[in-house]
C-alpha positions as CSV (number, residue, x, y, z in Angstrom):
1,M,0.0,0.0,0.0
2,V,1.3,3.5,-1.0
3,E,1.4,6.2,1.7
4,V,-0.3,9.3,0.5
5,C,1.1,11.4,3.3
6,P,4.5,10.5,4.7
7,K,4.7,10.4,8.4
8,R,6.7,13.3,9.7
9,N,6.9,15.1,13.0
10,L,4.5,18.0,13.1
11,F,7.2,20.3,14.6
12,I,9.7,19.4,11.8
13,S,6.9,20.0,9.2
14,F,6.2,23.4,10.7
15,L,9.9,24.4,10.7
16,D,10.3,23.2,7.1
17,W,7.2,25.2,6.0
18,H,8.1,28.3,8.0
19,F,11.8,28.6,7.4
20,H,12.1,27.0,4.0
21,E,8.9,27.0,1.8
22,T,7.4,30.3,3.0
23,T,10.7,32.1,3.2
24,L,11.5,31.2,-0.4
25,S,8.0,32.4,-1.4
26,I,8.6,35.7,0.4
27,V,12.0,36.1,-1.3
28,G,10.4,35.3,-4.7
29,A,7.6,37.9,-4.2
30,W,10.2,40.4,-3.1
31,R,12.2,39.8,-6.2
32,N,9.1,40.2,-8.3
33,F,8.3,43.6,-6.7
34,L,11.9,44.8,-7.3
35,S,11.7,43.7,-11.0
36,F,8.3,45.2,-11.5
37,N,9.4,48.5,-10.1
38,L,12.3,48.8,-12.5
39,R,10.1,48.0,-15.4
40,Y,7.3,50.3,-14.2
41,F,9.6,53.3,-14.1
42,S,11.5,52.1,-17.2
43,V,14.8,52.9,-15.4
44,G,17.0,51.0,-17.9
45,E,15.3,52.6,-21.0
46,L,15.4,56.1,-19.4
47,A,19.1,55.7,-18.7
48,R,19.8,54.5,-22.2
49,T,18.0,57.5,-23.7
50,L,19.0,60.0,-21.1
51,F,20.2,62.7,-23.6
52,S,17.7,62.1,-26.3
53,H,15.4,64.9,-27.4
54,W,12.3,65.6,-25.3
55,H,9.4,63.9,-27.1
56,K,11.7,63.6,-30.1
57,T,11.3,67.3,-30.7
58,S,14.1,68.5,-32.9
59,E,14.5,70.8,-35.8
60,G,16.5,70.3,-38.9
61,Y,19.2,72.7,-40.0
62,G,18.0,73.0,-43.6
63,R,20.1,73.5,-46.7
64,G,22.8,76.0,-47.0
65,F,24.5,77.8,-44.1
66,D,22.8,80.7,-42.3
67,L,24.6,81.5,-39.0
68,Q,21.4,82.9,-37.3
69,R,19.3,79.8,-38.3
70,F,22.2,77.5,-37.3
71,L,22.5,79.0,-33.8
72,S,18.8,79.1,-33.3
73,V,18.3,75.4,-34.3
74,L,21.4,74.4,-32.2
75,I,20.1,76.2,-29.1
76,G,16.6,74.7,-29.6
77,N,17.9,71.2,-30.1
78,M,20.2,71.5,-27.1
79,M,17.3,72.8,-24.9
80,S,15.2,69.9,-26.0
81,R,18.0,67.5,-25.0
82,V,18.5,69.2,-21.6
83,L,14.8,69.2,-20.9
84,G,14.7,65.5,-21.8
85,A,17.7,64.7,-19.6
86,I,16.1,66.6,-16.6
87,A,12.7,64.9,-17.0
88,R,14.3,61.4,-17.4
89,S,16.7,62.0,-14.5
90,V,13.7,62.9,-12.2
91,F,12.0,59.6,-13.1
92,I,15.2,57.6,-12.7
93,V,15.7,59.1,-9.2
94,I,12.1,58.4,-8.3
95,G,12.3,54.8,-9.6
96,L,15.5,54.2,-7.7
97,A,14.1,55.7,-4.5
98,V,11.1,53.4,-4.7
99,E,13.4,50.5,-5.5
100,L,15.4,51.3,-2.3
101,F,12.1,51.5,-0.3
102,I,11.0,48.1,-1.7
103,L,14.4,46.7,-0.8
104,L,14.3,47.9,2.8
105,A,10.6,46.9,3.2
106,G,11.3,43.4,1.9
107,A,14.3,43.0,4.3
108,V,12.1,44.1,7.2
109,A,9.3,41.8,6.2
110,L,11.7,38.9,5.8
111,L,13.4,39.6,9.1
112,F,10.0,39.8,10.8
113,W,8.9,36.5,9.3
114,V,12.1,34.7,10.3
115,L,11.9,36.1,13.9
116,L,8.2,35.6,14.3
117,P,8.3,32.2,16.0
118,I,10.8,33.5,18.6
119,W,8.6,36.5,19.3
120,V,5.5,34.3,19.7
121,L,7.4,32.0,22.0
122,V,8.7,34.9,24.2
123,A,5.2,36.5,24.3
124,G,3.6,33.2,25.2
125,L,6.1,32.7,28.0
126,A,5.6,36.3,29.2
127,V,1.8,35.8,29.3
128,F,2.2,32.4,31.0
129,G,4.5,34.1,33.6
130,L,1.9,36.8,34.2
131,L,-0.8,34.2,34.7
132,I,1.2,32.3,37.3
133,V,2.1,35.4,39.4
């Protein structure tokens, strides 16, 4: 006859679930949040196109050489690039700040989860000590 559920100590099963299975699930969810945030703010794409024109707004120099037109177009195109760099930099900084927050919040959540059995045990002993006194 095949055993459907292998016989294991309940305490060992709890330890395996708490410290192995669920901890791996928390780390996996944490990694998904970090990955999602980088994609949501497009940090990689914004960094690659940091000095591109803002909304691809650029002007052509035209044929021939006219100093006034050349300088006007040059200044306009440079302002478009600077504006694009500023806007992209703001979103990169915001995305990295949110990434840091997620990193810290995940570390706190993981630490809380790992230490939870100890806190429950200490709180139970404290309550038990209060009941006896």
